[in-house]
Backbone as a chain_set.jsonl record, in Angstrom:
{"seq": "MRWLKAIMIVCIIAVSLNTGMAFGENESISSLKNLLTSFDDPGINSQDLAFFLVTHNYDATPVGSQVKVKLNTEVYLLIPNGDRAGLCDIKL", "coords": {"N": [[102.369, 94.57, 122.823], [104.656, 94.343, 121.082], [103.533, 93.92, 118.28], [102.238, 96.121, 118.345], [104.295, 98.169, 117.685], [105.333, 97.122, 115.448], [103.15, 97.437, 113.751], [103.23, 100.276, 113.662], [105.686, 100.78, 112.386], [105.206, 99.812, 109.87], [103.202, 101.432, 108.943], [104.677, 103.752, 108.784], [106.665, 103.257, 106.924], [104.895, 102.72, 104.837], [103.584, 105.305, 104.656], [105.825, 106.887, 103.822], [106.757, 105.662, 101.495], [104.965, 106.735, 99.647], [104.863, 109.27, 99.26], [106.288, 110.556, 97.011], [104.286, 110.303, 95.127], [102.33, 112.098, 96.32], [103.575, 114.655, 96.127], [103.606, 114.85, 93.307], [105.839, 113.882, 91.921], [106.02, 111.702, 90.418], [104.984, 112.234, 87.837], [104.349, 112.269, 84.689], [104.083, 112.401, 80.836], [102.974, 110.191, 79.556], [101.442, 108.845, 81.81], [99.728, 111.279, 82.139], [98.386, 111.296, 79.759], [97.044, 108.762, 79.781], [95.536, 109.08, 81.982], [93.571, 111.305, 80.826], [92.477, 109.729, 78.566], [90.947, 108.057, 79.62], [88.504, 108.815, 80.064], [85.432, 110.275, 79.175], [83.872, 113.431, 78.326], [81.519, 115.203, 77.023], [80.919, 117.834, 77.556], [82.772, 119.085, 79.0], [84.592, 121.733, 80.344], [87.306, 124.201, 80.41], [87.788, 125.053, 83.003], [86.632, 123.0, 84.623], [88.132, 120.811, 83.606], [90.724, 121.592, 84.532], [90.177, 121.525, 87.519], [89.665, 118.764, 87.456], [92.122, 117.881, 86.873], [93.767, 118.685, 88.965], [92.85, 117.478, 91.277], [93.898, 115.119, 90.851], [96.623, 115.47, 91.36], [98.031, 117.076, 89.581], [99.849, 119.968, 88.304], [97.643, 122.096, 87.221], [96.376, 124.96, 85.535], [93.561, 126.973, 84.773], [93.348, 128.745, 81.641], [91.828, 130.95, 79.941], [90.057, 129.47, 77.281], [91.58, 126.999, 77.739], [93.899, 124.821, 79.376], [96.569, 125.209, 81.205], [99.354, 122.805, 81.859], [102.072, 121.991, 83.861], [104.581, 119.95, 83.782], [107.323, 118.369, 85.131], [109.76, 120.044, 83.736], [108.429, 120.79, 81.411], [105.877, 122.658, 79.91], [102.391, 122.153, 79.043], [99.758, 122.625, 76.757], [96.225, 121.919, 77.035], [93.356, 121.303, 75.463], [89.932, 121.103, 75.786], [88.001, 118.747, 74.052], [85.475, 118.316, 73.155], [83.086, 116.337, 71.576], [84.741, 114.57, 70.571], [86.802, 111.539, 71.398], [88.035, 111.024, 74.449], [89.017, 113.447, 77.089], [90.459, 115.969, 76.139], [92.654, 117.674, 73.854], [96.134, 117.6, 73.453], [98.755, 119.759, 73.554], [102.188, 120.768, 72.993]], "CA": [[103.217, 95.512, 122.67], [105.545, 94.35, 119.833], [102.697, 94.002, 117.397], [101.854, 97.864, 118.085], [105.465, 98.761, 117.178], [105.409, 96.551, 114.133], [102.32, 98.225, 112.971], [103.674, 101.442, 113.53], [106.879, 100.729, 111.351], [104.68, 99.404, 108.713], [102.55, 102.414, 108.373], [105.491, 104.808, 108.508], [107.166, 102.858, 105.63], [103.85, 103.107, 103.842], [103.698, 106.783, 104.147], [107.284, 107.307, 103.086], [106.706, 105.288, 99.954], [103.796, 107.37, 99.096], [105.304, 110.759, 99.378], [106.536, 110.962, 95.752], [103.156, 110.571, 94.511], [101.793, 113.283, 96.887], [104.202, 116.017, 95.628], [103.616, 114.842, 91.836], [107.087, 113.406, 91.366], [105.925, 110.467, 89.275], [104.313, 112.812, 86.657], [104.934, 111.962, 82.98], [103.201, 112.841, 79.781], [102.147, 109.184, 79.481], [100.468, 108.927, 82.725], [98.654, 112.207, 81.852], [97.455, 110.816, 78.534], [96.298, 107.643, 79.998], [94.215, 109.617, 82.734], [92.815, 111.778, 79.911], [91.816, 109.269, 77.476], [90.163, 106.998, 80.187], [87.112, 109.37, 80.423], [84.994, 111.041, 78.02], [82.805, 114.129, 78.894], [81.601, 116.498, 75.827], [80.599, 119.022, 78.35], [83.672, 119.581, 79.858], [85.621, 123.17, 79.925], [88.539, 124.485, 80.966], [87.427, 125.073, 84.409], [86.403, 121.68, 85.133], [89.211, 120.155, 83.3], [91.716, 121.93, 85.573], [89.871, 120.925, 88.55], [89.883, 117.316, 87.33], [93.556, 117.415, 86.89], [94.243, 119.196, 90.233], [92.588, 116.559, 92.175], [94.882, 113.956, 90.3], [98.062, 115.752, 91.646], [98.854, 117.736, 88.412], [99.735, 121.476, 88.375], [96.712, 122.681, 86.225], [95.747, 126.283, 85.609], [92.758, 127.284, 83.569], [93.708, 130.091, 81.037], [90.756, 130.887, 78.752], [89.356, 128.132, 77.049], [92.515, 126.191, 77.561], [94.534, 124.493, 80.614], [98.31, 124.849, 81.145], [99.91, 121.924, 82.844], [103.276, 121.92, 84.135], [105.041, 118.529, 84.01], [108.654, 118.539, 85.29], [110.163, 121.43, 83.238], [107.686, 121.197, 80.212], [104.392, 123.315, 79.879], [101.456, 121.489, 78.021], [98.274, 123.18, 76.753], [95.383, 121.112, 77.09], [92.008, 122.079, 75.096], [88.989, 120.316, 75.746], [87.771, 118.356, 72.718], [83.817, 118.178, 72.95], [82.531, 115.239, 71.304], [85.799, 113.53, 70.155], [87.085, 110.547, 72.518], [89.096, 111.474, 75.554], [88.708, 114.611, 77.493], [90.778, 116.88, 75.57], [93.703, 117.459, 72.989], [97.311, 118.097, 74.19], [99.688, 120.602, 72.661], [103.16, 121.335, 73.765]], "C": [[104.146, 95.578, 121.388], [104.765, 94.522, 118.731], [102.203, 95.608, 116.952], [103.112, 98.401, 117.342], [105.857, 98.45, 115.632], [104.617, 97.351, 113.174], [102.595, 99.646, 112.692], [104.693, 101.688, 112.496], [106.268, 100.461, 110.01], [103.99, 100.803, 108.029], [103.378, 103.549, 108.166], [106.403, 104.608, 107.235], [105.957, 103.182, 104.683], [103.677, 104.344, 103.403], [104.573, 107.117, 103.392], [107.388, 107.023, 101.623], [105.726, 106.206, 99.043], [104.104, 109.119, 98.758], [105.624, 111.058, 97.841], [105.255, 111.241, 95.154], [102.286, 111.68, 95.026], [102.355, 114.522, 96.377], [104.313, 115.628, 94.062], [105.133, 114.34, 91.358], [106.948, 112.544, 90.244], [105.22, 111.08, 88.127], [105.183, 112.454, 85.317], [103.737, 112.271, 82.183], [102.377, 111.304, 79.321], [101.046, 108.792, 80.555], [99.294, 110.098, 82.667], [97.606, 111.909, 80.839], [96.585, 109.742, 79.008], [95.116, 108.081, 80.743], [93.135, 110.388, 81.615], [92.009, 110.942, 78.931], [90.917, 108.206, 78.193], [88.742, 107.379, 80.487], [86.563, 110.279, 79.156], [83.809, 112.076, 78.578], [82.789, 115.428, 77.709], [81.21, 117.607, 76.234], [81.486, 119.617, 78.985], [84.381, 120.792, 79.25], [86.685, 123.217, 80.776], [88.723, 124.51, 82.638], [87.52, 123.766, 85.088], [87.552, 120.615, 84.688], [90.485, 120.331, 84.265], [91.569, 121.431, 86.925], [89.976, 119.573, 88.691], [91.182, 116.955, 87.457], [94.417, 117.743, 88.359], [94.074, 118.082, 91.209], [93.318, 115.058, 91.78], [96.177, 114.44, 90.563], [98.772, 116.37, 90.434], [98.695, 119.215, 88.647], [98.882, 122.024, 87.157], [96.266, 124.019, 86.436], [94.997, 126.236, 84.399], [93.127, 128.776, 83.152], [92.836, 130.151, 79.967], [90.07, 129.917, 78.566], [90.481, 126.975, 77.108], [93.099, 125.916, 79.002], [95.818, 124.269, 80.499], [98.454, 124.073, 82.235], [101.49, 121.683, 82.787], [103.649, 120.483, 84.648], [106.435, 118.631, 83.924], [108.96, 120.015, 84.638], [109.339, 121.668, 81.722], [106.184, 121.819, 80.618], [103.459, 122.782, 78.802], [100.092, 122.441, 78.021], [97.4, 122.203, 76.417], [93.967, 122.052, 76.589], [90.917, 120.98, 75.091], [88.355, 119.979, 74.454], [86.334, 118.092, 72.242], [83.558, 116.752, 72.707], [83.496, 114.168, 71.115], [86.301, 112.633, 71.323], [88.159, 111.296, 73.508], [88.491, 112.936, 76.13], [89.205, 115.882, 76.902], [92.06, 116.686, 74.882], [94.978, 118.153, 73.736], [98.259, 118.724, 73.241], [100.941, 121.003, 73.536], [103.534, 122.841, 73.616]], "O": [[104.366, 96.617, 120.765], [105.231, 95.375, 117.976], [101.927, 96.116, 115.865], [102.902, 99.1, 116.351], [106.452, 99.18, 114.839], [105.042, 97.845, 112.131], [102.252, 100.177, 111.635], [104.621, 102.685, 111.778], [106.852, 100.907, 109.023], [104.19, 101.172, 106.872], [102.94, 104.409, 107.402], [106.833, 105.562, 106.587], [106.161, 103.956, 103.748], [103.605, 104.667, 102.217], [104.314, 107.633, 102.305], [107.875, 107.744, 100.752], [105.838, 106.288, 97.819], [103.458, 109.886, 98.044], [105.017, 112.059, 97.461], [105.067, 112.356, 94.669], [101.514, 112.214, 94.229], [101.582, 115.461, 96.193], [105.256, 116.192, 93.507], [105.4, 114.564, 90.177], [107.655, 112.627, 89.24], [104.806, 110.238, 87.331], [106.399, 112.419, 85.126], [102.607, 112.393, 82.656], [101.265, 111.347, 78.794], [99.91, 108.464, 80.214], [98.149, 109.897, 83.07], [96.397, 112.131, 80.911], [95.402, 109.768, 78.669], [93.969, 107.735, 80.461], [91.955, 110.037, 81.595], [90.949, 111.386, 78.491], [90.184, 107.5, 77.501], [87.915, 106.624, 80.999], [87.285, 110.854, 78.342], [82.874, 111.598, 79.221], [83.643, 116.296, 77.523], [81.088, 118.51, 75.407], [81.207, 120.657, 79.581], [84.701, 120.924, 78.069], [86.94, 122.436, 81.693], [89.656, 124.044, 83.292], [88.341, 123.491, 85.964], [87.818, 119.657, 85.414], [91.141, 119.38, 84.689], [92.531, 120.963, 87.533], [90.305, 119.07, 89.766], [91.509, 115.915, 88.029], [95.445, 117.178, 88.732], [95.02, 117.736, 91.917], [93.192, 114.048, 92.473], [97.048, 113.813, 89.96], [99.981, 116.205, 90.279], [97.656, 119.701, 89.093], [99.481, 122.379, 86.142], [95.756, 124.274, 87.527], [95.356, 125.75, 83.327], [93.211, 129.742, 83.91], [93.053, 129.401, 79.015], [89.439, 129.389, 79.482], [90.217, 125.964, 76.457], [92.814, 126.753, 79.859], [96.282, 123.336, 79.843], [97.961, 124.32, 83.335], [102.055, 121.241, 81.787], [103.178, 119.946, 85.651], [106.927, 118.941, 82.839], [108.391, 121.02, 85.063], [109.621, 122.625, 80.999], [105.516, 121.406, 81.566], [103.787, 122.989, 77.633], [99.521, 122.879, 79.02], [97.727, 121.516, 75.449], [93.587, 123.11, 77.09], [91.074, 119.991, 74.375], [88.143, 120.928, 73.7], [86.068, 117.709, 71.103], [83.805, 115.956, 73.614], [83.227, 113.004, 71.414], [86.137, 113.192, 72.407], [89.004, 112.094, 73.103], [87.529, 113.455, 75.565], [88.518, 116.889, 77.072], [92.683, 115.661, 75.159], [94.842, 119.113, 74.495], [98.509, 118.173, 72.17], [100.786, 121.501, 74.651], [104.415, 123.331, 74.324]]}, "num_chains": 1, "name": "protein.A"}
């Protein structure tokens, strides 16, 4: 019975430590750049890019051929870059 309580306490602590990531509180431009330069996809469009970012807990919305990403108080425009390295170019 004691081991069950210990396991429950460890699980509660682990879940409470991970809530910051679930709500996107650890977002920064450097982590976004790191994610975007980790992959290459010459055929990616704004819809695909926005979907990719949302699955990684970013607040991303496709707007025409660009994607708006909100990080803390800043809004960044991401433009898929085709054949160049990385997934897109970033503009403030």
